[in-house]
C-alpha positions as MATLAB code, in Angstrom:
seq = 'MIYQTIYTNSAPEPIGPYSQATEIFNKRIIFISGQIGLNPSTGNLVSENFEDQVHQAIENIRTVIEAAGGNINNIVKYTLFLTDLNKFSLVNSIMHEIFKKPFPSRSTIEAKGLPKGAQFEIEAIAAI';
ca = [
     -57.482 -201.930  165.296;
     -61.212 -202.123  166.059;
     -61.020 -205.148  168.355;
     -58.896 -206.969  170.856;
     -58.620 -210.619  171.652;
     -59.419 -212.138  175.037;
     -57.427 -215.021  176.432;
     -57.633 -217.116  179.574;
     -55.522 -220.008  180.766;
     -58.731 -221.493  182.208;
     -59.880 -222.533  178.724;
     -58.033 -224.702  176.212;
     -55.427 -223.151  173.920;
     -56.791 -222.500  170.428;
     -55.878 -225.359  168.096;
     -56.025 -223.222  164.949;
     -55.687 -219.618  163.739;
     -58.249 -218.004  166.053;
     -58.665 -216.392  169.473;
     -60.719 -217.696  172.388;
     -62.853 -214.552  172.061;
     -62.880 -211.188  170.301;
     -64.125 -207.934  171.787;
     -65.381 -205.120  169.554;
     -64.275 -201.805  171.058;
     -66.986 -199.699  172.712;
     -69.679 -202.305  172.051;
     -68.974 -205.107  174.542;
     -70.129 -207.691  172.036;
     -67.982 -210.782  172.531;
     -67.590 -213.376  169.775;
     -66.500 -216.659  171.359;
     -64.753 -219.146  169.093;
     -66.030 -222.693  168.991;
     -65.202 -224.762  172.061;
     -65.127 -228.536  172.158;
     -64.914 -230.742  175.241;
     -61.181 -230.251  175.773;
     -59.765 -230.388  179.258;
     -57.828 -227.097  179.569;
     -55.084 -228.776  181.603;
     -54.359 -231.615  179.172;
     -55.578 -230.317  175.805;
     -57.326 -233.671  175.317;
     -61.023 -234.486  175.155;
     -62.453 -234.824  178.642;
     -63.811 -238.276  177.661;
     -65.385 -240.157  174.761;
     -68.824 -239.689  176.368;
     -71.066 -237.231  174.473;
     -72.614 -235.685  177.596;
     -69.210 -235.183  179.221;
     -68.006 -233.414  176.081;
     -71.081 -231.160  176.038;
     -70.629 -230.148  179.689;
     -66.890 -229.492  179.242;
     -67.437 -227.442  176.076;
     -69.995 -225.307  177.897;
     -67.613 -224.898  180.835;
     -64.956 -223.744  178.374;
     -67.389 -221.185  176.899;
     -68.241 -220.057  180.433;
     -64.589 -219.449  181.373;
     -63.942 -217.435  178.208;
     -67.015 -215.250  178.874;
     -65.882 -214.763  182.481;
     -62.429 -213.715  181.222;
     -64.254 -211.018  179.250;
     -66.051 -209.831  182.394;
     -69.399 -211.510  181.816;
     -71.209 -214.743  182.547;
     -73.158 -217.439  180.728;
     -76.320 -215.311  180.932;
     -74.680 -212.731  178.635;
     -74.913 -215.125  175.663;
     -77.327 -213.719  173.102;
     -76.678 -216.237  170.301;
     -74.991 -219.596  170.163;
     -74.417 -222.275  167.579;
     -74.175 -225.991  168.292;
     -72.354 -228.463  166.087;
     -73.129 -232.166  166.555;
     -71.622 -235.070  164.677;
     -74.877 -236.991  165.242;
     -78.212 -235.159  165.095;
     -79.817 -238.193  166.720;
     -78.465 -236.652  169.951;
     -80.455 -233.448  169.342;
     -83.006 -234.180  172.100;
     -80.255 -235.009  174.577;
     -78.357 -231.808  173.839;
     -81.614 -229.831  174.079;
     -82.221 -231.185  177.586;
     -78.686 -230.195  178.622;
     -79.100 -226.701  177.126;
     -82.400 -226.338  178.966;
     -80.565 -226.951  182.272;
     -78.075 -224.188  181.465;
     -80.112 -221.480  179.751;
     -83.221 -219.971  181.264;
     -85.908 -217.799  179.677;
     -85.530 -215.600  177.800;
     -83.458 -218.092  175.819;
     -80.636 -216.913  173.570;
     -80.956 -217.364  169.821;
     -79.494 -220.640  168.602;
     -78.591 -222.670  165.562;
     -77.794 -226.379  165.517;
     -75.809 -227.972  162.724;
     -74.770 -231.553  162.021;
     -71.078 -231.677  161.173;
     -69.330 -234.545  159.451;
     -66.364 -234.103  161.772;
     -65.019 -231.812  164.483;
     -61.470 -231.114  165.694;
     -59.734 -233.869  167.660;
     -62.622 -236.263  167.014;
     -65.029 -234.297  169.225;
     -68.753 -235.069  169.007;
     -69.922 -231.588  170.039;
     -68.872 -227.964  169.615;
     -70.437 -224.679  170.727;
     -69.691 -221.120  169.660;
     -71.376 -218.029  171.068;
     -71.918 -214.289  170.905;
     -72.237 -212.481  174.218;
     -73.318 -208.917  174.983;
     -71.659 -207.531  178.085;
];
């Protein structure tokens, strides 16, 4: 096997056939599966509020990266999924609070729907 999976109880259980993160041996490139605003303790959305979901999803990404031995600054690429691109400016302001220059690469996509009725999802690639 050329990779191993990374798991932490501090992030929500996967709700599909995927791992919280995957590590490629000898490369320390971590591929973090999409995280929505699930509370890791309950498995439910943290709230119906968009901003709350964004902050929780980012916290979930952070805990997975920390389980791999890194931190949020190790993200080199991330993808955002929004169910409403009218919230693009709002999500940009939140991302600007979290990421500092040099900024990671990023893609943003409008999705018709996300798991559990979430409004926001983030996936990332980290180099540790």
